[in-house]
Each structure stands twice: as C-alpha cells, then as structure tokens.
BAKELUM-706077 format. One record per residue (C-alpha): residue number from 1; residue in one letter; chain; x negated, z negated, y negated. Coordinates in Angstrom, 2 decimals, padded with zeros to 5 digits. Layout:
<rs>
<NUM, 'A', 'A', <X, Z, Y>>;
...
</rs>
This chain:
<rs>
<1, 'M', 'A', <-029.39, -090.39, -013.55>>;
<2, 'S', 'A', <-025.62, -090.71, -015.16>>;
<3, 'D', 'A', <-025.47, -090.65, -018.57>>;
<4, 'A', 'A', <-024.94, -094.43, -018.55>>;
<5, 'D', 'A', <-028.49, -095.30, -016.38>>;
<6, 'L', 'A', <-030.34, -092.93, -019.13>>;
<7, 'L', 'A', <-028.94, -094.50, -022.09>>;
<8, 'A', 'A', <-029.31, -097.52, -020.36>>;
<9, 'A', 'A', <-033.16, -096.94, -019.99>>;
<10, 'L', 'A', <-033.37, -095.62, -024.07>>;
<11, 'I', 'A', <-031.73, -099.07, -025.25>>;
<12, 'H', 'A', <-032.90, -101.74, -022.39>>;
<13, 'S', 'A', <-035.05, -104.04, -024.68>>;
<14, 'G', 'A', <-035.39, -107.44, -023.53>>;
<15, 'S', 'A', <-031.42, -108.12, -022.70>>;
<16, 'G', 'A', <-031.83, -106.86, -019.09>>;
<17, 'V', 'A', <-031.15, -103.94, -017.17>>;
<18, 'N', 'A', <-027.50, -105.90, -016.24>>;
<19, 'A', 'A', <-026.97, -105.74, -019.82>>;
<20, 'A', 'A', <-028.64, -103.00, -021.22>>;
<21, 'H', 'A', <-025.77, -100.67, -018.71>>;
<22, 'E', 'A', <-023.06, -102.68, -019.29>>;
<23, 'L', 'A', <-023.88, -101.62, -023.12>>;
<24, 'A', 'A', <-024.02, -098.63, -022.06>>;
<25, 'D', 'A', <-021.06, -097.97, -020.34>>;
<26, 'R', 'A', <-018.87, -099.58, -023.21>>;
<27, 'L', 'A', <-020.95, -097.42, -025.84>>;
<28, 'L', 'A', <-019.98, -094.12, -023.78>>;
<29, 'S', 'A', <-016.39, -095.58, -023.79>>;
<30, 'R', 'A', <-015.77, -096.48, -027.24>>;
<31, 'F', 'A', <-017.87, -092.81, -028.26>>;
<32, 'G', 'A', <-015.80, -090.59, -025.73>>;
<33, 'G', 'A', <-019.18, -089.64, -024.50>>;
<34, 'L', 'A', <-022.72, -088.69, -025.33>>;
<35, 'R', 'A', <-022.61, -086.28, -026.81>>;
<36, 'Q', 'A', <-019.75, -088.03, -029.51>>;
<37, 'L', 'A', <-022.55, -091.08, -029.42>>;
<38, 'L', 'A', <-024.76, -089.37, -030.43>>;
<39, 'H', 'A', <-023.39, -088.11, -033.35>>;
<40, 'A', 'A', <-022.33, -090.75, -034.48>>;
<41, 'D', 'A', <-022.83, -091.80, -037.92>>;
<42, 'A', 'A', <-025.64, -094.90, -038.33>>;
<43, 'D', 'A', <-022.43, -097.54, -039.95>>;
<44, 'A', 'A', <-020.56, -096.89, -036.80>>;
<45, 'L', 'A', <-023.07, -097.50, -034.50>>;
<46, 'M', 'A', <-024.06, -100.63, -036.32>>;
<47, 'A', 'A', <-020.67, -102.02, -035.98>>;
<48, 'E', 'A', <-020.89, -101.87, -032.26>>;
<49, 'H', 'A', <-021.78, -105.86, -030.90>>;
<50, 'G', 'A', <-025.64, -104.79, -029.41>>;
<51, 'I', 'A', <-026.49, -102.37, -031.50>>;
<52, 'G', 'A', <-028.74, -104.00, -034.50>>;
<53, 'V', 'A', <-031.09, -101.54, -036.35>>;
<54, 'S', 'A', <-033.73, -100.83, -033.48>>;
<55, 'R', 'A', <-031.40, -099.55, -031.27>>;
<56, 'S', 'A', <-029.04, -097.61, -033.37>>;
<57, 'A', 'A', <-032.80, -095.86, -034.73>>;
<58, 'I', 'A', <-033.15, -094.71, -031.29>>;
<59, 'I', 'A', <-029.52, -093.49, -030.50>>;
<60, 'R', 'A', <-029.68, -091.53, -033.83>>;
<61, 'A', 'A', <-033.36, -090.02, -033.05>>;
<62, 'L', 'A', <-032.57, -088.37, -029.77>>;
<63, 'P', 'A', <-030.47, -085.16, -030.77>>;
<64, 'E', 'A', <-033.70, -084.81, -033.51>>;
<65, 'L', 'A', <-035.77, -085.22, -030.22>>;
<66, 'A', 'A', <-033.85, -082.57, -028.35>>;
<67, 'R', 'A', <-034.05, -080.13, -031.08>>;
<68, 'R', 'A', <-037.86, -080.77, -031.44>>;
<69, 'Y', 'A', <-038.11, -080.06, -027.55>>;
<70, 'Y', 'A', <-036.13, -076.68, -027.89>>;
<71, 'E', 'A', <-038.04, -075.77, -030.30>>;
<72, 'A', 'A', <-041.00, -076.12, -028.88>>;
<73, 'S', 'A', <-039.44, -073.38, -026.37>>;
<74, 'L', 'A', <-039.90, -070.59, -028.69>>;
<75, 'P', 'A', <-043.35, -071.53, -030.73>>;
<76, 'P', 'A', <-045.00, -068.33, -032.88>>;
<77, 'G', 'A', <-046.31, -065.72, -030.14>>;
<78, 'R', 'A', <-043.83, -066.04, -027.45>>;
<79, 'R', 'A', <-042.24, -063.02, -026.27>>;
<80, 'I', 'A', <-038.52, -062.70, -026.52>>;
<81, 'R', 'A', <-036.87, -061.18, -022.96>>;
<82, 'S', 'A', <-033.40, -061.86, -023.36>>;
<83, 'P', 'A', <-030.40, -063.76, -025.21>>;
<84, 'K', 'A', <-030.83, -065.80, -022.89>>;
<85, 'D', 'A', <-034.26, -066.62, -024.14>>;
<86, 'T', 'A', <-032.95, -067.83, -027.33>>;
<87, 'E', 'A', <-029.56, -069.00, -026.48>>;
<88, 'A', 'A', <-030.98, -072.75, -025.71>>;
<89, 'Y', 'A', <-032.89, -073.41, -028.64>>;
<90, 'L', 'A', <-030.20, -072.14, -030.72>>;
<91, 'Q', 'A', <-028.07, -074.71, -029.47>>;
<92, 'A', 'A', <-030.22, -077.05, -029.87>>;
<93, 'R', 'A', <-030.71, -076.32, -033.04>>;
<94, 'I', 'A', <-027.17, -075.40, -035.01>>;
<95, 'R', 'A', <-025.10, -076.21, -032.23>>;
<96, 'D', 'A', <-023.65, -079.87, -033.80>>;
<97, 'L', 'A', <-023.77, -078.92, -037.50>>;
<98, 'G', 'A', <-020.83, -080.13, -040.15>>;
<99, 'H', 'A', <-021.23, -076.40, -041.76>>;
<100, 'E', 'A', <-022.25, -073.57, -041.15>>;
<101, 'M', 'A', <-025.86, -072.07, -040.92>>;
<102, 'F', 'A', <-027.32, -068.23, -040.60>>;
<103, 'C', 'A', <-030.62, -068.18, -039.14>>;
<104, 'C', 'A', <-033.12, -065.43, -038.28>>;
<105, 'L', 'A', <-035.26, -065.19, -035.89>>;
<106, 'F', 'A', <-038.16, -062.49, -036.41>>;
<107, 'L', 'A', <-040.20, -060.59, -034.55>>;
<108, 'D', 'A', <-043.00, -058.22, -034.12>>;
<109, 'N', 'A', <-043.21, -054.63, -032.38>>;
<110, 'R', 'A', <-043.58, -056.27, -028.74>>;
<111, 'H', 'A', <-040.65, -059.30, -029.36>>;
<112, 'R', 'A', <-043.39, -061.64, -030.36>>;
<113, 'V', 'A', <-041.49, -064.70, -032.41>>;
<114, 'L', 'A', <-042.80, -064.72, -035.93>>;
<115, 'R', 'A', <-041.25, -067.30, -037.09>>;
<116, 'F', 'A', <-037.54, -068.79, -037.54>>;
<117, 'D', 'A', <-035.85, -069.34, -040.52>>;
<118, 'E', 'A', <-032.35, -071.17, -041.21>>;
<119, 'M', 'A', <-031.39, -068.42, -044.38>>;
<120, 'F', 'A', <-027.95, -069.33, -045.33>>;
<121, 'R', 'A', <-026.16, -072.69, -045.40>>;
<122, 'G', 'A', <-022.50, -072.61, -045.83>>;
<123, 'T', 'A', <-018.97, -074.67, -045.46>>;
<124, 'I', 'A', <-017.16, -075.66, -042.71>>;
<125, 'D', 'A', <-015.72, -072.27, -042.03>>;
<126, 'G', 'A', <-017.80, -069.75, -043.73>>;
<127, 'T', 'A', <-021.11, -069.09, -045.54>>;
<128, 'S', 'A', <-022.47, -065.88, -047.66>>;
<129, 'V', 'A', <-024.99, -064.01, -046.18>>;
<130, 'Y', 'A', <-027.18, -061.88, -048.52>>;
<131, 'P', 'A', <-028.33, -058.73, -046.46>>;
<132, 'R', 'A', <-031.42, -058.50, -049.39>>;
<133, 'E', 'A', <-032.32, -062.14, -048.80>>;
<134, 'V', 'A', <-032.74, -060.76, -044.69>>;
<135, 'V', 'A', <-034.62, -057.67, -045.38>>;
<136, 'K', 'A', <-036.96, -059.34, -048.04>>;
<137, 'E', 'A', <-038.07, -062.30, -045.64>>;
<138, 'A', 'A', <-038.32, -059.69, -042.59>>;
<139, 'L', 'A', <-040.71, -057.44, -044.43>>;
<140, 'A', 'A', <-042.29, -061.02, -046.05>>;
<141, 'V', 'A', <-043.51, -061.68, -042.33>>;
<142, 'N', 'A', <-043.75, -057.87, -041.31>>;
<143, 'A', 'A', <-041.34, -058.34, -038.49>>;
<144, 'A', 'A', <-040.45, -054.81, -036.83>>;
<145, 'A', 'A', <-037.40, -057.01, -035.21>>;
<146, 'V', 'A', <-034.74, -059.46, -035.60>>;
<147, 'I', 'A', <-032.23, -061.29, -034.17>>;
<148, 'L', 'A', <-029.37, -063.59, -036.48>>;
<149, 'A', 'A', <-027.89, -066.27, -035.67>>;
<150, 'H', 'A', <-025.24, -068.66, -037.00>>;
<151, 'N', 'A', <-022.42, -071.15, -035.91>>;
<152, 'H', 'A', <-018.90, -072.19, -035.90>>;
<153, 'P', 'A', <-018.63, -075.44, -036.28>>;
<154, 'S', 'A', <-014.62, -074.69, -034.67>>;
<155, 'G', 'A', <-016.87, -075.14, -031.53>>;
<156, 'V', 'A', <-014.82, -071.20, -031.15>>;
<157, 'A', 'A', <-017.97, -068.61, -030.26>>;
<158, 'E', 'A', <-015.83, -065.33, -031.15>>;
<159, 'P', 'A', <-017.33, -063.20, -033.49>>;
<160, 'S', 'A', <-014.29, -062.75, -037.15>>;
<161, 'Q', 'A', <-014.06, -059.47, -038.66>>;
<162, 'A', 'A', <-016.33, -060.85, -040.87>>;
<163, 'D', 'A', <-019.18, -061.42, -038.91>>;
<164, 'K', 'A', <-018.80, -058.43, -036.99>>;
<165, 'R', 'A', <-019.16, -056.57, -040.77>>;
<166, 'I', 'A', <-021.80, -058.84, -042.11>>;
<167, 'T', 'A', <-023.56, -057.59, -038.66>>;
<168, 'Q', 'A', <-023.54, -053.89, -039.07>>;
<169, 'Q', 'A', <-024.62, -054.67, -043.39>>;
<170, 'L', 'A', <-027.64, -056.24, -041.97>>;
<171, 'K', 'A', <-028.33, -053.08, -039.20>>;
<172, 'S', 'A', <-027.88, -050.73, -041.36>>;
<173, 'A', 'A', <-029.83, -052.79, -044.67>>;
<174, 'L', 'A', <-032.99, -053.31, -041.92>>;
<175, 'G', 'A', <-032.75, -049.89, -040.94>>;
<176, 'L', 'A', <-033.64, -048.29, -043.75>>;
<177, 'V', 'A', <-036.76, -049.95, -043.79>>;
<178, 'D', 'A', <-037.27, -049.28, -039.90>>;
<179, 'I', 'A', <-036.64, -053.01, -038.87>>;
<180, 'R', 'A', <-034.56, -053.45, -035.55>>;
<181, 'L', 'A', <-031.23, -055.40, -035.26>>;
<182, 'L', 'A', <-031.18, -056.31, -031.88>>;
<183, 'D', 'A', <-028.55, -058.86, -031.58>>;
<184, 'H', 'A', <-026.61, -061.46, -033.40>>;
<185, 'L', 'A', <-025.28, -064.60, -031.70>>;
<186, 'I', 'A', <-022.84, -066.94, -032.32>>;
<187, 'I', 'A', <-023.18, -069.79, -031.28>>;
<188, 'G', 'A', <-020.05, -072.65, -030.51>>;
<189, 'A', 'A', <-019.75, -075.83, -028.47>>;
<190, 'G', 'A', <-021.37, -075.13, -025.17>>;
<191, 'K', 'A', <-021.01, -070.99, -025.59>>;
<192, 'S', 'A', <-022.75, -068.28, -027.43>>;
<193, 'T', 'A', <-021.31, -065.11, -028.02>>;
<194, 'S', 'A', <-024.16, -061.99, -028.08>>;
<195, 'M', 'A', <-022.47, -059.27, -030.03>>;
<196, 'A', 'A', <-025.46, -057.23, -028.82>>;
<197, 'S', 'A', <-023.77, -057.58, -025.47>>;
<198, 'R', 'A', <-020.19, -056.99, -026.11>>;
<199, 'G', 'A', <-021.09, -053.68, -027.81>>;
<200, 'L', 'A', <-020.76, -054.83, -030.96>>;
<201, 'L', 'A', <-023.91, -053.52, -032.47>>;
</rs>
C-alpha cells in the first residue's frame, strides 16, 4: 500500500473511499510527505478542508503510536546484542524532537534492559550532560552497562567534538564504579551513528 492508501484507510469516515483517497493525496502534497504531515501542528491540519477534530486527532496520534510500538520492542528484560537492536527504538523515540534529548539505556551484566531514561533535555543545538547524574541513576538500578544516545535536531548524525568529550568523561566516570559504557548512538534524520563502531570509545 502507498502512503496515500494507508492514510486514506485511517481517515476514511463515511465520506467514501474515493473522497478519502483524494484528501490523503492532497494532504501529502500540501505538507510535503507523510513525515511532515504527521508532525504538522493542529492549527495547520485544522486549516485544511476536510480535516475536522476527529481526523486531526487521528493524524496527530500516529507518531505517538509508532513510538509506543517501538518502545515495546525493548521491554525490561530484553537482551541487547548489537547497536541495531536499539536503533529503530531510538529513532522512534527521539529522532523528530525539536530539541536535543540525552538518554541512557541501563543494562544488567547479560545486557538485558533494566530501564530507559531521558536524562537531559536541551535546546535545538545542544544540551548539558552531568556525568554524576548518569552514574547515580546507573547505580540506582544496579546497572552493569550503559548505552548512551542523543539526537541531533539538525538531522546530521555525525558526532561533534563535544559529543566525543562527554563520551570519554562518562566512560571514565562509569568505569570508576565498574560500569561499562557499551556505546553512544547519535540519532539523526533517518540515520544513526554508533561511536563504538567508529572506534570512539
């Protein structure tokens, strides 16, 4: 099914299949694609002919539904085997935020998920990260290992010099209490970078 087919199936509500498909085509064209449509604000959606409160609510609920779907792919107790195990989950959780979010995935000694925390929220171009708080939370859940992640609202998944510095600081701080830093994932627009895979840990 095309994006228009899927969207029409969701917003079809007594208006006829053809009318729903025409509306779906128009919305995708107007907003520039499915992703842009799903992240449009309520006022922009409501301004479109054929979009009422009900259809607007359906469209705006879809990104949250996707986030929850991927969240269920990493429940507590699930074992992490590679960066790919977490990439789709993190893309769904933090890719499209308009600000930076720094997160920690706390794991036990068999790399099973203990908890996922959104630790620090920043601005569009940066966030402040405090190693002491990361260590404190890791000890609180009795973590043996940690995977770090944060998004770049610019869409560029390349680690900055600041990213490299804080990664080394966190590795050292966690190492003092015998907690291993397994990776730091940078989430961009449709792409993620594993700093472990780059040899930057």
